[in-house]
ZAVEX-580486 format. One line per 8 residues: for each residue x, y, z of C-alpha. Coordinates in steps of 0.02 Angstrom, whole numbers, plus 32768, in hexadecimal, padded with zeros to 4 digits. Layout:
! ZAVEX-580486
X:Y:Z  ...;
END
This chain:
! ZAVEX-580486
55CD:0FD7:1A2B  5631:0F68:19B5  5674:0F9B:190C  5651:0F0F:188F  5705:0F1E:1854  5747:0F08:1906  5796:0E61:1934  5754:0E5F:19E7;
56B5:0E82:1A48  5678:0EDF:1AA9  56D8:0F73:1A66  56C3:102E:1A80  571F:10C6:1A41  573F:1162:1AA8  5764:1200:1A47  57B9:129B:1A8E;
57E0:1342:1A3E  5886:139E:1A4C  5853:13EC:1AF2  5827:1344:1B41  576C:135E:1B33  5710:12BB:1B0E  5684:1290:1A98  5603:1297:1B24;
557D:121F:1AE2  5603:11A2:1AAF  5652:11A8:1B5D  55AB:119C:1BB7  5575:1107:1B4E  5619:10AF:1B76  5605:10CC:1C31  5553:108A:1C2B;
5577:0FF1:1BC0  5618:0FB0:1C11  55C4:0F72:1CB2  5529:0F3B:1C53  5595:0ECB:1BE6  55DF:0E81:1C87  5690:0EB0:1C57  5710:0E8A:1CDD;
57B3:0EB7:1C84  57B4:0F4D:1C0E  584A:0F64:1B9A  585B:101A:1B65  58D2:1033:1AD1  590F:10DF:1A99  5963:10FB:19F1  59F9:116C:19D7;
5A0A:11CD:1936  5988:1196:18B9  593E:11D8:1818  5882:11BF:182E  57FC:1172:189B  57E5:10DD:1828  589F:10B9:1832  5899:10C3:18F0;
5807:104A:18F6  5863:0FCD:1888  58FD:0FDA:18F5  5894:0FB7:1990  5842:0F22:193A  58E8:0ED9:1905  5936:0EEB:19B2  589D:0EA6:1A0D;
5881:0E12:1997  58E6:0D8D:19F7  58A8:0DC2:1AA4  5807:0D59:1AB0  5867:0CBA:1A87  58EB:0CE3:1B0A  5869:0CFD:1B95  57D2:0C95:1B5F;
5778:0C98:1C07  5794:0D4F:1C31  5702:0DCA:1C29  575A:0E47:1BB9  5729:0EED:1B6F  578F:0F59:1AF8  57A1:1014:1ADE  57FC:1073:1A56;
582A:1126:1A86  5828:119B:19EF  587A:1245:19FC  58B4:12C6:197B  5966:1293:1952  59BA:126F:18AD  5A39:11FF:1858  5AA0:1232:17C1;
5A76:11C1:172F  5B2D:118C:1718  5B25:112E:17BE  5AD5:1087:1793  5A94:100D:1816  5AD3:0F5C:17F0  5A4C:0EE6:17AE  59CC:0F72:17B7;
5965:0FA0:1720  5943:105B:1709  5892:1098:1719  5818:1093:1688  5819:1151:1687  58D6:1152:167A  58D1:10D3:15ED  5859:1143:158F;
58D6:11D4:1597  597F:119F:1550  5A0A:11E8:15BB  5A63:123F:152B  5A69:12E8:14D6  5A93:134A:1573  5B35:135B:15D7  5AD2:1333:1673;
5A70:12A7:1622  59B5:12BC:1613  5990:1250:16AB  5A06:12B0:171C  59C3:1354:16D8  5911:131B:16FD  5946:12E6:17AD  5992:1391:17CF;
58F0:13E5:179A  588A:1371:180A  58F8:1380:18A4  5918:143C:1895  586F:1480:185C  586B:1531:181A  591E:1528:17DA  58FC:14FA:1724;
5959:1591:16DC  59EE:156D:174C  59F6:14B8:1713  59EB:14F1:165D  5A7E:1568:1675  5AE6:14E4:16CE  5AC4:1469:1642  5AF4:14EA:15BE;
5B9A:1513:1611  5BC4:145A:1623  5BA1:1447:156B  5C03:14DE:152F  5C91:14DA:15B0  5CD6:1587:1587  5D91:158E:15A0  5D97:1619:161F;
5D92:1627:16DB  5CFE:169E:16DC  5C8F:1617:1691  5CC1:159B:1718  5C9E:161E:179D  5BF2:1637:1750  5BD9:157B:1755  5C04:157E:180F;
5B89:160B:182D  5AFE:15A9:17D6  5B24:150D:183C  5B18:1573:18DC  5A73:15BC:18A2  5A30:150E:187E  5A50:14C3:192A  5A47:1554:19A4;
5990:153E:19D5  5988:1516:1A8F  590F:14A2:1AE9  5893:1502:1B55  5878:14F1:1C0E  58E9:14EE:1CA7  595C:1464:1C64  599F:14C6:1BD0;
5A50:1487:1BBB  5A7F:13D0:1BB7  5B1C:13D9:1B4F  5B93:13AD:1BDC  5BA7:12FD:1C1F  5C29:132B:1CA2  5C2B:13CE:1D00  5CAF:142D:1D63;
5C71:1483:1DFF  5C48:1539:1DDD  5C67:1530:1D21  5BCE:1554:1CB5  5BA3:14F1:1C1A  5BBA:1543:1B71  5BA2:1522:1AB9  5C2D:14C3:1A5E;
5CBD:1530:1A26  5CC8:14CB:1985  5C29:1528:1950  5C6F:15D3:1979  5D29:15C4:1953  5D87:15D1:18AF  5D1F:1567:1838  5DAA:1544:17B7;
5E1C:1504:1842  5D94:1497:188D  5D64:144E:17E4  5E1B:142D:17BB  5E2F:13C9:185D  5D95:1363:1837  5DD4:1345:1785  5E7B:1304:17C6;
5E25:1294:1845  5DB2:124B:17BF  5E46:122B:174C  5EA4:11D5:17D8  5E0D:116B:1806  5E00:1130:1751  5E99:10C3:176F  5F1D:107C:16F9;
5EFC:108C:1641  5E90:1127:1655  5F1B:11A9:164D  5F03:11C2:1706  5F9A:1233:1715  5F71:12A9:1686  5F45:135B:16B1  5E89:1367:1698;
5E2D:1409:1674  5DCD:145A:1704  5D2B:1442:16A2  5D4A:1385:16B5  5D22:139C:176E  5C8E:1411:175A  5C0B:1388:1757  5C57:1340:17F6;
5C45:13EA:184C  5B8D:13E9:181D  5B7C:1336:185B  5BCD:135E:1902  5B63:13FB:1916  5AC3:1399:18FC  5B00:1312:1973  5B25:1396:19F5;
5A71:13D3:19E4  5A2F:1320:19EE  5A99:12FB:1A87  5A54:1395:1ADF  59A5:1364:1AA9  59B9:12B1:1AE9  59D7:12F0:1B99  593F:1360:1B92;
58CC:12D8:1B50  590D:125C:1BCF  58FB:12C8:1C69  5862:132E:1C3D  580B:12AA:1BD5  582F:11F2:1BF1  585B:1200:1CA9  57B6:1255:1CD2;
5754:11DA:1C66  579F:1147:1CC5  576E:119E:1D66  56BA:11A8:1D2B  56BC:10F1:1CFB  5701:10C5:1DA7  566F:111D:1DF9  55F0:10C0:1D8C;
5647:1017:1D89  56C7:100A:1E16  56E7:0F50:1DFB  5722:0F63:1D47  57DE:0F4A:1D39  582D:0FC4:1CBE  58CC:0F9E:1C5C  591B:1030:1BFF;
5984:1011:1B64  59D9:109C:1B01  5A45:109E:1A65  5AC3:112B:1A45  5A73:11D0:1A7C  59DF:1165:1AB2  5A54:1124:1B3A  5A6A:11D7:1B75;
59AE:11EF:1B6C  5984:1159:1BDB  5A10:1189:1C53  59CA:1239:1C66  591F:11EB:1C80  5963:11B0:1D28  5978:1267:1D5A  58C4:1288:1D29;
5877:11FD:1D93  5808:123F:1E1E  584C:1222:1ECE  5830:1173:1F10  580E:1120:1E67  586A:1078:1E64  5817:1024:1DD0  58B0:102F:1D5D;
5901:0F85:1D74  598D:0F92:1CF4  59DF:1007:1C77  5A3F:0FC4:1BE2  5AA9:103B:1B79  5AD5:1005:1AC8  5B66:106A:1A7F  5B3C:10FE:1AED;
5B72:11A3:1A9D  5B9E:1204:1B39  5C30:1215:1BB2  5C70:1179:1C08  5C80:11E9:1CA3  5BC9:121D:1CA3  5BA3:11B4:1D3F  5C46:11DD:1D9B;
5C4B:1239:1E41  5CF8:127E:1E18  5D60:1282:1D7A  5E0E:1236:1D80  5E57:12CD:1D26  5DF7:1353:1D88  5DBD:1337:1E3A  5D4B:13D0:1E2F;
5CE1:137F:1DA8  5C5C:12F8:1DAF  5BEB:12A4:1D33  5B46:12F9:1D10  5AF3:1253:1D3E  5B5B:1238:1DDB  5B04:11B3:1E44  5A6B:11A8:1DD4;
5A85:10ED:1DBA  5A4A:10DD:1E6E  599C:110B:1E2F  5998:1060:1DDB  5957:0FCE:1E40  59D4:0F61:1DE5  5A71:0F76:1D7A  5AA9:0FF1:1CF7;
5AF7:0F89:1C6B  5B64:0FE0:1BEA  5B89:0F81:1B48  5C1C:0FC7:1AE7  5C89:0F9B:1A52  5D34:0FCE:1A14  5CEF:0FC1:1962  5C81:105A:197D;
5CE0:10D4:190F  5C62:115F:192F  5C8E:1163:19E7  5D44:1134:19D4  5D89:11A7:194D  5D28:123F:1912  5CC1:1273:19A9  5D53:1289:1A22;
5D9B:1306:19A7  5CF3:135F:19A6  5CF6:1366:1A64  5DA4:13AF:1A68  5D75:1431:19E6  5CD6:1456:1A46  5D45:14A4:1ACC  5D02:1429:1B4C;
5DAC:1421:1BA1  5D8F:14D6:1BD8  5CF3:14A4:1C39  5D35:13F8:1C67  5CB1:13A3:1BFE  5CE2:12F1:1BCC  5C93:12A6:1B33  5CB3:121B:1AB3;
5D54:11B9:1AA4  5DF9:11A0:1A4E  5E8F:1133:1A71  5F19:115C:1AED  5F18:11DE:1B77  5E9A:124B:1B1A  5E23:11B7:1B17  5E2B:11AC:1BD4;
5DEA:125E:1BE3  5D76:1264:1B4C  5D36:11B2:1B44  5C85:117F:1B16  5C18:1105:1B74  5C01:109A:1AD7  5CBC:1093:1AB2  5D02:1056:1B58;
5C75:104E:1BD8  5C4E:10A6:1C7B  5CEA:10F0:1CCC  5D19:1134:1D78  5C86:10E3:1DD2  5CC7:1076:1E61  5C8D:0FC2:1E5F  5C65:0FBD:1DA4;
5C6F:0F09:1D64  5CC1:0EE0:1CBD  5C85:0E4B:1C57  5C95:0E09:1BA8  5BF3:0DEA:1B4D  5C0A:0D2D:1B61  5C24:0D42:1C1D  5B8A:0DB1:1C2B;
5B1F:0D2D:1BD5  5B58:0C99:1C3D  5B5D:0CEA:1CEA  5ADF:0D48:1D54  5AF7:0E03:1D45  5B0B:0E6B:1DE3  5A6A:0EA2:1E35  5AA2:0F58:1E3E;
5B2B:0FD0:1E0B  5B80:0FE5:1D62  5BB4:0F58:1CF0  5C1F:0F6A:1C53  5C04:0EE8:1BCB  5C80:0EDD:1B3C  5C0B:0EB7:1AAA  5C8F:0EC3:1A20;
5C75:0E0B:19F5  5BCD:0E38:19A5  5BD2:0EF7:1995  5C57:0EF6:190E  5C0D:0F20:1863  5BF7:0FC5:180A  5C52:1036:1791  5C91:10E8:179D;
5C72:115F:17EC  5C15:110B:187D  5C5F:105C:187D  5BFC:0FE3:18EA  5BA0:106C:1948  5AF4:1031:190B  5B18:0F76:1906  5AA6:0F53:199A;
5A1C:0EDD:195E  5A60:0E3B:19A5  5A0F:0DAE:1A06  5A9F:0DB6:1A82  5A7C:0E6C:1AAE  59C3:0E44:1AC8  59FE:0DBC:1B3F  5A65:0E3D:1B9E;
59CA:0EAA:1BB4  5968:0E18:1BFC  59F8:0DE4:1C6C  5A0D:0E95:1CAE  5956:0E9C:1CDE  594C:0DE7:1D1B  58BB:0DCC:1CA4  5885:0D16:1C9E;
END
């Protein structure tokens, strides 16, 4: 089917719930129509955090728009993967107009903002009273530690629902042998201390002229704790949807249409989702011809066989890039403040060092251990090629293995707190997707 507001055709959407279960009729229609429409190359794009389905569809349309002109003779089809994630409304996407629904609800009058509050209610159903209490505490900000501890308790209550099924914990991106995964300590430690650390990090990230070295109140970091808690839940969910949902759906398509070449593209946690889809592919399926990660919000060691700082540990996706009949291309940017400043602090405060879990990135030695895919590319995978965006566009990309592409020349716009994390709708990045898949 094709949405009249979509820039390309034929276009389908695949919808998954938090447990990775698909909209069955939607999936079956897609599998039936792709071969009937004589599609040879299918580009499957997965959003990261996002506020609503309409917003996801517009993002897909904007990213896909230049593709037909870049490959005019290719028999292309397009898929947008929709899954229950969320974006805080203070994280704008450059050159991207908010949804009509968002325009109709001014984002004022609430500490969370009405759009973020609505997103929390949508993504965590059945938690309306919890969201109300969180909003009230953020508004009142009582000057006592007990109130912050209550805030922490409510945040834990909001995000502690677990996906069902055998794959029930996808928080970790790197794993030490014999060490079980666990929930982040930042959700169970001393809430005033955690909020104070976030507040100091936010003040420092504000830069000169913003009183970066003043001593902020712990409540100044409370919203960031909530943000990181929801992102933790979305990260865990992305792995579930990828492995139990998208990977199996691609397997079904491969059985029905084995000649269709699939190209996976994921932004932010969507990059984690499409990467985990490789783990969910049925044995012998070789129809995925390329994977392109745009500002991937997961550990740069996720594909590593061994970690430089701990020989006992490996990436949770160790060797999975070999499931691709083509390259894994990772586009990253130093202007991604979301992955370069705040999230490494969240990872440290999550207690991930205890379980040798690497996640997100920050400068210096800490960045080497806690780096994010979208901040400095794939790490500790032998043979990984490193290219600038200009080099990637003028040369043939490798036919297999991992390729890092420094996309900072175009992925460079965006304000606090996320920086350029969502600055992905560029013709040049669409060209990278086509080059990775050798689509002509």
